[in-house]
C-alpha positions in Angstrom: -44.6 64.8 98.5 -41.5 65.3 100.6 -39.7 68.3 102.1 -37.4 68.6 99.0 -40.5 69.2 96.8 -41.7 72.0 99.1 -38.3 73.7 99.1 -38.2 73.4 95.3 -41.6 75.0 95.1 -40.5 77.7 97.5 -37.5 78.5 95.4 -39.6 78.6 92.2 -42.2 80.7 94.0 -44.8 78.0 93.3 -46.1 77.2 96.8 -49.6 75.9 97.3 -51.7 77.9 99.7 -52.5 74.8 101.8 -50.2 72.2 103.4 -50.4 69.4 106.0 -47.0 68.6 107.4 -46.5 65.5 109.4 -43.9 62.9 110.4 -41.2 62.0 112.9 -38.5 64.3 111.8 -39.7 67.4 113.6 -36.4 69.2 113.2 -36.6 69.0 109.4 -40.2 70.1 109.6 -39.5 73.1 111.7 -36.6 74.2 109.5 -38.9 74.0 106.4 -41.6 76.1 108.2 -39.0 78.6 109.2 -37.8 78.9 105.5 -41.3 79.5 104.3 -41.9 82.2 106.9 -38.6 83.9 106.1 -39.3 84.0 102.4 -43.1 84.6 102.4 -43.4 87.1 105.3 -41.8 90.6 105.4 -39.9 90.7 108.7 -41.2 94.2 109.3 -44.7 93.0 109.4 -44.2 89.5 110.8 -46.3 90.1 113.9 -49.3 91.0 111.7 -48.8 88.6 108.8 -47.6 85.4 110.5 -49.9 83.7 113.0 -49.4 80.5 115.0 -52.4 78.7 116.5 -52.4 75.8 118.9 -54.9 73.3 117.5 -55.4 71.7 120.9 -56.9 74.8 122.3 -59.0 76.5 119.6 -62.3 76.4 117.7 -62.6 76.2 114.0 -63.9 79.8 113.8 -60.5 80.9 115.0 -58.8 79.2 112.1 -61.2 80.7 109.6 -60.9 84.2 111.1 -57.1 84.0 110.9 -57.3 82.9 107.2 -59.8 85.6 106.3 -57.7 88.4 107.8 -56.2 90.5 104.9 -52.4 90.7 104.9 -51.0 94.0 106.0 -49.0 95.7 103.3 -47.9 92.4 101.8 -49.2 89.8 99.3 -49.5 86.9 101.7 -50.5 86.1 105.2 -49.2 82.8 106.7 -51.1 80.9 109.3 -49.7 77.9 111.0 -52.0 75.5 113.0 -50.1 73.0 115.2 -51.5 69.7 116.4 -55.1 69.9 115.3 -56.6 66.7 116.6 -59.0 66.0 113.8 -56.2 64.8 111.6 -55.6 61.8 113.8 -58.0 59.3 115.5 -58.4 61.7 118.4 -61.0 64.4 118.6 -61.2 65.9 122.0 -61.9 69.5 121.2 -63.3 69.4 117.6 -66.8 68.2 117.0 -67.8 66.4 113.8 -69.8 69.5 112.7 -66.8 71.8 113.1 -64.6 69.3 111.2 -67.1 69.4 108.3 -67.1 73.2 108.4 -63.3 73.2 108.1 -63.4 70.7 105.3 -65.8 72.9 103.3 -63.7 76.0 104.0 -60.4 74.5 102.9 -61.4 74.4 99.2 -62.2 78.1 99.4 -59.1 79.5 101.0 -58.4 83.2 100.1 -55.5 83.4 97.6 -53.8 85.8 100.0 -53.5 83.2 102.7 -51.0 80.4 103.1 -52.4 77.9 105.6 -50.1 75.2 107.1 -51.1 72.4 109.5 -48.3 70.6 111.4 -48.6 67.2 113.2 -45.8 65.8 115.3 -47.5 62.4 115.4 -49.0 60.3 112.6 -52.1 61.2 110.7 -55.1 59.0 109.7 -55.0 59.0 105.9 -58.5 57.6 105.7 -60.1 60.7 107.2 -62.1 63.0 105.0 -60.2 66.1 106.0 -56.9 64.5 105.1 -58.2 63.5 101.7 -59.6 67.0 101.2 -56.1 68.5 101.8 -54.7 66.0 99.4 -57.1 67.4 96.7 -56.9 71.1 97.6 -53.3 71.3 98.8 -50.3 69.2 99.6 -49.6 66.6 102.2 -45.9 66.4 103.1 -44.3 63.6 105.2 -41.1 64.5 107.1 -39.6 61.0 107.6 -36.2 59.9 108.5 -33.5 60.8 105.9 -31.8 57.9 104.2 -29.1 57.2 101.6 -27.8 60.2 99.7 -30.2 62.6 101.5 -28.7 62.0 104.9 -25.2 62.2 103.6 -25.9 65.5 101.9 -27.5 66.8 105.1 -24.5 65.8 107.3 -22.1 67.3 104.7 -24.1 70.6 104.6 -24.1 70.9 108.4 -20.3 70.4 108.6 -19.8 72.9 105.7 -21.8 75.4 107.8 -19.1 75.2 110.4 -16.4 75.2 107.7 -15.4 71.6 108.3 -14.9 68.7 105.8 -15.9 65.1 106.3 -15.5 62.1 104.0 -18.1 59.5 103.0 -16.6 56.8 105.1 -16.5 59.1 108.2 -20.2 60.0 107.6 -21.0 56.3 107.6 -19.1 55.8 110.8 -20.9 58.7 112.5 -24.3 57.5 111.4 -23.6 54.0 112.6 -22.2 55.0 116.0 -25.1 57.3 116.7 -27.6 54.9 115.4 -29.5 57.4 113.3 -30.1 55.0 110.4 -31.1 52.0 112.4 -34.6 50.8 111.6 -36.0 51.3 115.1 -33.9 54.3 116.0 -35.4 57.2 118.0 -32.5 59.4 117.1 -33.4 62.6 115.2 -31.6 65.2 113.0 -31.5 67.4 116.1 -29.6 64.6 118.0 -27.3 64.3 115.0 -26.6 68.0 114.8 -25.7 68.1 118.5 -23.1 65.4 117.9 -21.8 67.3 114.9 -21.4 70.5 117.0 -19.5 68.5 119.6 -17.2 67.2 116.9 -16.7 70.7 115.4 -15.8 72.1 118.8 -13.4 69.2 119.5 -11.4 69.5 116.2 -10.9 73.2 116.8 -8.8 74.8 114.1 -8.5 71.6 112.0 -10.6 71.7 108.9 -11.1 67.9 108.5 -13.0 65.5 110.8 -11.3 62.1 111.1 -12.6 58.6 112.0 -10.6 58.8 115.2 -12.4 62.0 116.2 -15.8 60.3 115.7 -14.9 57.2 117.6 -13.7 59.2 120.5 -16.7 61.5 120.8 -19.7 59.9 119.3 -22.0 57.9 121.7 -22.1 54.2 120.9 -25.5 52.8 120.0 -26.7 49.5 121.4 -26.7 48.1 117.9 -23.1 49.0 117.4 -22.1 47.4 120.8 -23.9 44.2 119.8 -22.1 44.2 116.5 -18.8 44.5 118.3 -19.8 41.8 120.7 -20.8 39.3 117.9 -17.6 40.2 116.1 -15.7 39.2 119.2 -17.6 35.9 119.3 -16.7 35.3 115.7 -13.0 35.9 116.5 -13.3 33.5 119.6 -12.3 36.4 121.8 -14.3 35.5 124.9 -12.7 38.1 127.3 -13.4 40.9 124.9 -17.0 39.8 124.3 -17.7 39.6 128.1 -16.0 43.0 128.6 -18.4 44.5 126.0 -21.3 42.9 127.8 -20.2 44.3 131.1 -19.9 47.8 129.6 -23.4 47.6 128.3 -24.7 46.4 131.7 -22.9 49.2 133.5 -24.5 51.7 131.1 -27.9 50.4 132.2 -28.9 48.1 129.3 -31.1 45.2 130.6 -29.9 41.7 130.0 -33.1 40.6 128.2 -32.7 43.5 125.7 -29.1 42.6 125.1 -30.1 39.0 124.5 -32.8 40.1 122.1 -30.3 42.2 120.2 -27.7 39.3 120.0 -30.5 37.1 118.6 -31.4 39.8 116.1 -27.7 40.1 115.0 -27.4 36.4 114.4 -30.7 36.4 112.5 -29.5 39.2 110.2 -26.1 37.5 109.7 -28.0 34.3 108.8 -30.2 36.2 106.3 -27.4 38.1 104.8 -25.2 35.0 104.4 -28.0 33.0 103.0 -28.9 35.7 100.4 -25.2 36.1 99.5 -25.0 32.3 98.8 -28.0 32.7 96.6 -26.2 35.3 94.5 -27.6 38.6 95.9 -25.3 41.6 96.1 -25.2 44.1 99.0 -27.2 46.5 96.8 -30.0 43.9 96.4 -29.9 42.7 100.1 -30.3 46.1 101.7 -33.9 47.0 100.6 -35.1 43.4 101.3 -33.9 43.6 104.9 -34.6 47.3 105.4 -31.1 48.3 106.3 -28.5 50.6 104.8 -26.2 49.2 102.1 -23.0 50.1 104.0 -24.4 48.2 107.0 -25.1 45.1 104.8 -21.4 45.3 103.7 -20.3 45.2 107.3 -22.6 42.2 108.0 -21.1 40.4 104.9 -17.7 41.0 106.3 -18.6 39.8 109.7 -20.4 36.7 108.3 -17.1 35.4 107.0 -16.4 34.2 110.5 -19.6 32.0 110.5 -21.1 29.4 108.2 -24.9 28.9 107.9 -25.0 25.8 110.1 -23.2 27.6 112.9 -25.5 30.6 112.6 -28.6 28.4 112.7 -27.3 26.7 115.9 -26.5 30.1 117.4 -30.1 31.2 116.8 -31.4 28.1 118.4 -29.1 28.6 121.5 -30.3 32.2 121.8 -34.0 31.0 121.8 -33.2 28.3 124.4 -31.5 31.0 126.7 -34.5 33.3 126.3 -36.8 30.4 127.3 -34.7 29.6 130.4 -34.8 33.3 131.5 -38.6 33.6 130.9 -39.3 30.4 132.9 -37.1 31.7 135.7 -34.8 28.7 135.7 -31.7 30.8 135.2 -30.5 34.3 136.4 -30.6 36.7 133.5 -27.0 38.0 133.7 -25.6 34.5 134.2 -27.6 33.2 131.3 -26.3 35.8 128.9 -22.7 35.3 130.2 -22.9 31.5 129.7 -24.4 32.1 126.2 -21.4 34.2 125.2 -19.0 31.8 126.8 -20.6 28.9 124.9 -20.3 30.9 121.6 -16.7 31.7 122.0 -15.8 28.2 122.9 -18.1 26.2 120.7 -19.0 28.4 117.8 
């Protein structure tokens, strides 16, 4: 189950009375919890009918007592328990006996209580208590938004501020910020902050342009690497070295830059190889775990290289990495020589 299912059930007044929320997208999780509170709890009696418990500092009896309390002048009482450790491999303050008591209780929740557990880290799906919630209630993962979902979310936020943005501009924003990158730590909160900056910048204008985004959005390391490799493909050594210098000034370590250059050439090799085998961008994207619009950019960049050149580039990256690790070459000099080699020989 995902957050959209919860919102649909909320809209149709068909909520379960037991939920376990977990995942990396905390912003989305908190917004969902807030919507449930707003619609399920009368604001006049919120202090009495909405209770938040810190799962790291309580006993199971406190959860049970909160759930057994009768709602005051309303149909439902909502109880939110944050970070109860027995859902993960940790168990610092909950004994096995207490966990078993809670498991037994969950299948007998009063119909007047809506109990939500929220976990900001992962959960251990093998645990008995997690399986019990899967039977008696709903487990909802709040993961990173992708595809149409993230586009709809961005459009909705801009609409809230009465601004318009096109699909191409959304792709540009997501790429520059790095939200859709496989290993990105960016969240919807980070993305909203960037949107607010753009909204403030465009002022009275109703439409956000690509130029606005390029001017204000922070550049991700992945995007800088893409530009660097693009410069290599164009044999523009001066520009490639300038991009490298900018990244170093911003504090990126040489070894990480080398790792990302290697990754870029590996992706280009894989994309070009699959294209030669007849795969389309739509088919390549899920196989490599990257967005379709990013695959299209790789395909466009790969025009500057053939498979033999890309294979040699990967070999040269690995040789440079070995030289650095053995201490036979200074890190910065090694990366600069690598780029110079590419722009002269590739």
